[in-house]
N, C-alpha and C positions, 0 to 999 in steps of 0.2 A: 801224797805230799803233806808235809806238816807245816802249819802256818803259825807265825808269831805276829801279833798285832800290837805295835807301839802306838801310843796316843790313840787308844781304841775308842774313846768317846762312848756313844750309845751303842756302837756295834754295827754300823752300816757296812763297813769294809769286811768285817768278820762274817756278817750274814751273806754277803756276796761271795766270799771265799767258800763258805759252806755250800752254797748253791752250786758252785763249780766243782765240788767234791774234795775240797781241801779240809784236812783235819786240823782245826785251830786249837793248839794246845795251850798257848799262853797269851794273855793280854795285859797291857799296862796302861793305866791312866791315873792322873792325880785328882780328877774331879769326882768327889764322892757321890754326887747326884747322878751323874752319867754312869758311874760304876754300878749303882743299884740297878739301873736299867739293863746294863750289860749282863750282870749276874743273873737277872731274872730270865733273860732270853738265851743265854749261852751257859747252860748249867754244867756242861762237861769240860769247859775251858777254865784253866787256872787263871784267876784274875788277881793282879797285884795293884792295889790302890796306893800309889807312892810317887814320889818325885823321881822321874827317870834318871835325873842327874846323879842320884844316890844309889842307883841300881848297878850292880856289877854283873855283866853278862857271863863271867867265868863261873858263877854259881850254878849255871844251868848247862846241861849237856844234851845236845840234839844231833842226830845224824845229818851232817851238813849237806850231803848230796841229795837229801830229800826235803830240805828246808827252804821255806819262802818267808822272808822278812818283809812286812808291809806296815803301812800306817800313814796317817795324815797329821804332820806336825801343825802347831797353831798357825792359822791362816789369816787371822785378822790384820796382822802387820803387813801382809802382802796385798790386801784388798784395795782396789782402786777407790773404793768409797771411804777409805781411811787415809787421809792425807796428813794426819797429825803425827802418827808414829810409824809411817811407812818408810822406814829407813834402816840403815845399818846400826842405828843407836837403840833400836828396840830389841831387848834381850830375847824376846820370844822368837824373833826372826832367825836366831842361831840354833834353835833346837834341833834342826836337821843334823847337826854334828853327832847326835847320839845314834843316828842311823849308821853313820860311818864307824863310830866306836863299836857298836854291836856287830856290824858286818866284819870288822877287822878281827874280832874274837871268834865269831861263829863260822865265817866263810859260807854263808847260805848260798844255795844254788841260784836263787833269784831274790831281787829286791824290788819292791813296788812302793814308791813314795808319791802320795797324792796331795794336791794343793790347788789353790785358786789360780786363775789365769794370770793374775798380777805378779806371781812369783817370777815370771819370765822377764819382766821389765823393771821390777823394783831395783833401785840402785843400778840402773842400766844393765840388768841381767846378771849382776854380780852373784847373787845367791844361787841361781840356777847353775851358773858356771862352776861355782865352788862345789856344789853337789855332784855334778857330772865329773869334775876332775877328781874328787875324792873317791868316787866309785871306780873310775878308770885306773887310778893308782893301785887299787886293790885287785885289779885284774878283770873288772867287769866290762862287758860290752854294753853300751848304754843306748837308750832310745827315749825320745820325748814325744808324747802324744797328747794333743789337745782335743778332748772329746766332749761332745754335747750329749747329755743324757737322753735327749729326745730321739737321738739316732739309734738308741738301744732299748726301745720299748718303754721308756719312762715318760709319763705325761707332763713333762716339765722341760723348759728350755734352761739348761744348767750346764755351763761349760767348766770343765775341770782339767787340770794338767796331771798326767801320770808320767813320772820319771821311772824308767824300768832298767834294771841292770841284770844281765845274765853272766854268770861266772864262766869265763873262758868259753862262751857260747856265741851263737850268732845273734844279730839284733832281733829283738822281739817286734814283730809287725803289729800295727794297730788292729783291734778286733773289727771284723766286718760289720757294717751297719745292717740293721734289720731291714727287710724289704718293704714291710708295711709302713704306712704313715703312723706316727706316734699316737697313742691314745689321747683323747681329749679330756678336758676337765669333766665333761658330762660322763664320759666312759669311766672315769676314775671315781667320782664321788656321787653320781646320780642316784645310787641306791641307799645312801646313808641317811639317817634320820634328820628331819628338819629340826632346827634349834632356835631358841630365842637368844638375844644378846645376854651374855653372862651365864649361859648354861653351865652348871657345875656339878651335875649328877655324875658321880664317879662309878656308879653301877653300870654294867653293860646294858646297851639299849638295842632293841630289836631293829633290824633293817626295815626300811619303809617300802621296799620292793624287792623283787628278784634281781639278780645281777643284770646290769644293762649292757655288759660287754664281757668279752673273754677275759679282759684284764681284771675287772672287778671280781669275776668268778674265781680267777686264780688267787687273788689276795684274800678272798673270803674262805676258800678251801673248805666249804661245807659248814661253816659256822652259821648260827642263827642270830647272833648279836655281836656287837662290837663295843669295845671300851675306849677310853681316852678321848671320848667325843666331847671335849670341853672347849668353851669359848670365853675369851677375855670379856669382862664386864666393862664396856665403854661408857663414858659419860654422855649425857644427852646431846651436848654440842657435837661430839664425834659422830653420834648416830644421825644427827641432822646433816652433817657433811656427807655421810654415806648415801643418804637419799638423793643427793644431787649428782652422784657419779654413775654414768651410764656404763654398760659393759664395754670393757676395753679402755675406759677413761681413767683419769687419775686426778690429782689435786688441781690441775688446770681447769677442770670442769666446775670448780667451786666459785660461787659469786664472791666478790671481794669482801663483803661484810662477814662471810663465814670462814675466810682463810685463817686468820689468826696466827700467821707465820710470815716470815720475810720471803718475798719473791724477787729480791734484788738479784742482779746478774742472771744466771740461768735458773735460779730458784731451786727448790728442793729436788731431790732425785726423782726419777719417773716412777719408782715403785711406791711412792707415798700415795695412799688412798687409791691404789690400783684395783679396779674391779675385774675379776677374772672373766674370761669369755668361755661359755659352755662348749663351743665348737672348736676350740683350739687348746693346745697344751698350755699349762700354767707358765707364767714367768717365774723366775727363780724364787724358791722358798728360802728365805734367809731370816734375818732378825725380825721377829714379829712386830716389835715396837717401832722399828725404823721403817719397815716396809708398809705395815698396816694393809695387807691384802684384804680385799672385800669379797665375800661370797658372791658368786655370779648372779643369784636371784634374791637373796635375803640381805637385809640391811644389818649386817653383822660381820665380824671378822671370820677368818677361816679357823675351823676347830683343829685341835691337835691331831685327831684321827684323819681329818680331810687332808691336812698337810702330810701326814704319814703315807696316805694313799698316793698323793702326788709325788712322794719321794720313792715309792715302790716298796714300802714296808708292808708285809702281810698283816692282816687284822689280828692275828694271834700275837703279834709283837707288842709287848706291854711297856709303856713308858712310865717311869716312876718319878715321884717328887711333886712339888706344887706345879700348877699350870705354867708358871713362868719357866721353871726348869725343864718341863716337858717340851715347851715350845723351843727353848734353846737347843735341846738335844736333837729334835727333829730338824731344825734349821741348819745345824752344824754338820749333819750326817752326810755321808756319801750315799747316793741312791744304790741300794743293793743290786738292782738289775744292771746298772752301769758297772759296778765293781765285778759282778759275776762275768760280764763280757770280757773285761780285762784279764781276769784270772783264767778264763777258758782259753783265750788266745795264748797266754803264757804256757799253759799246760800242753797245748798242741805242739810246742817246741821242746817240751821236756823229754 
């Protein structure tokens, strides 16, 4: 099967598609920083760094009976943590229409659209219904699956929605969950080098131990060192707050004199100053500045490589740009192992 990735970002969906055996021929994204990362890791895929609204699908020719069109349109406008622009008035929330436009031209065998859970209830479900109706009008049998990455071998509790369309086919069932418990944070990052606050050495660093799990061994794949092991340099007041957070705790553990932010109403979201637990999967990896996840044993934030491990990216996957752009790319990505499970379920019906 041939894959086309719209809104490709750093390439989480594309990597998952490749793991499932799909030949990803074309990717599109407007973000130059994410595009550098995509190009570095998907060298055989044609990458277009452009505004998708200006791209005409008729300039490309693919065998439609072997084509899978997939991607994750901008999700910030559907996130429940974003109440300011979570509405029909956010132009980014309408980018899904390009899926319909491309599907109308190419008639791919399958369509996979990924997004956050909030897309199902934003504007009382209007956007999800528009997507489903648009696909059905083109002749697609549709299915909606709400999947937790932890159920598919990813060491992270991360729920995502997959809207799937099969052209004149039967409904695509959800992938079967793996039978084993998900890897823990210790399984995922226990062999990575220890770091100080603000570590910015861009050269590869040797692992501090042998792989501590099958999961880590799989992501290392015989490597002797890892890159992108970078940590935000936090101010002394932030580090002092870190020292008061026990494993599994968050901002509520801070003494009042150290909070420095409003706790009126329900206060900040629970991800603020959350310290990861070694013996459990991580909570969702998202916006580094908004979440401020803390390393389970060290008084610092989570490194880019640690976050990539928790997202199920292999250690050979290289993220490009400044640390801020790397963090954004990892946080926005679809976990490749979750994506691979979805694509394998789809290919079983092909």
